[in-house]
N, C-alpha and C positions, 0 to 999 in steps of 0.2 A: 674549228666544228668536230662533232665526233663522225664517224663514219656509219652509213646507213647499216641498219641491221632488220632482221625478219621481226614483224609484229608478235609471233611467237615466242621470241626470246622476251620481249616486254612482259607476255605474259607470263611466263616462268619467273620473272623478275618480281611480278606484283604476286603471284603466289606465296613465293619465300617471301616477302614482305608480311604479308597476311599470317603464314603461319609461325614465323617468328614473334609477330604481337601475340599471336595467341599463346604460344609456349610461354612466353613473359608472363602475361595475365593469370595461366595456368598454374606457374611456377609460385605464385602470389597466394594461390588459392590453395594449394598444396601446405602451406604454413610449414616449410623447410623440408617437405618431402614426407611429414607427418599424416597426412591424408594420402592414401595411395591412387584413387583413382584421378584426381588432376594430376598427381605426379607422374604418374604412369602416360596420361594424355598430353601433357608438358614433354615428355620424352619424346613421343611419337612426332608430337608438332616440330622439335625442334630437329630430329631427324630430316623429317618430311620436308623441311623449310632449307637444310643443308641440300637435299636431294635438287630441289626445284632450282635454289641457286646454282648448282653443278649445270643443268641445262641453260639456264642464263647465260652463265660466261663462255658457252659455244659460239654465240652471236653479239654479244656485247663485250666489250674490254673488261677485264677483271677488276682494274682499278676503280672505273667507273660503277661497274655492278654491284661489289664490294661498298662502296661509297654510299649509293644509294640505299641500297637493302640496311646497311647499319645507321645512316643517318634516318631515312624515314622510319624504320623501325624505332629507332630513341626516341624521335620525337613524337610518335603514335603512342609508344608505351608510357611515356609521362603523360600525355593527355588522358590517355585511359586510366591512369594511377590516380590523377586528378578527380576524374569524373566518378570513377566506379569505387574508388576507395579514400576518397576525401583527403588525398595527399596533397600537399604543399609546394611550391617551389617560392624561395627566396628571389630578389631580381637578380641576382647572380645565376641564377639557376635558368632563370628567363633570358638572360644575355647569352648563356652558352648554348642553348638551344636556338635561338635567333643565330647564332656564329656557325652552329653544325649544318643550318639551314642554307645560309649564304656558302658554306664548304659545298654543299651538294649541289646548288644552282651553279658555281665555279666550275664543277667537273664539265659540266656542259659545253664550258668555251675553251676547256684544257685541249 
């Protein structure tokens, strides 16, 4: 089981995840950085996400924080891609997301 950590570190991790997801959606909306406002906002969100992640790893193991940040961010971004942009996943894509989710869950017990 993971060692205990302060709730503030979970808050920083949650903020990092939300900012990463926002950065990804804004990158899509920037159309390859052709549209400047969402492009600048995407860069700002990405930098803020890394800043929040750096605060999270002060109290959470790096492997766990980064794994959760990447895994949850990827899954949420995929779901938003489907909901907001009409993107589709093939069955192998859904399997991949399930495996990522399983890996994030297993990190809790590592």
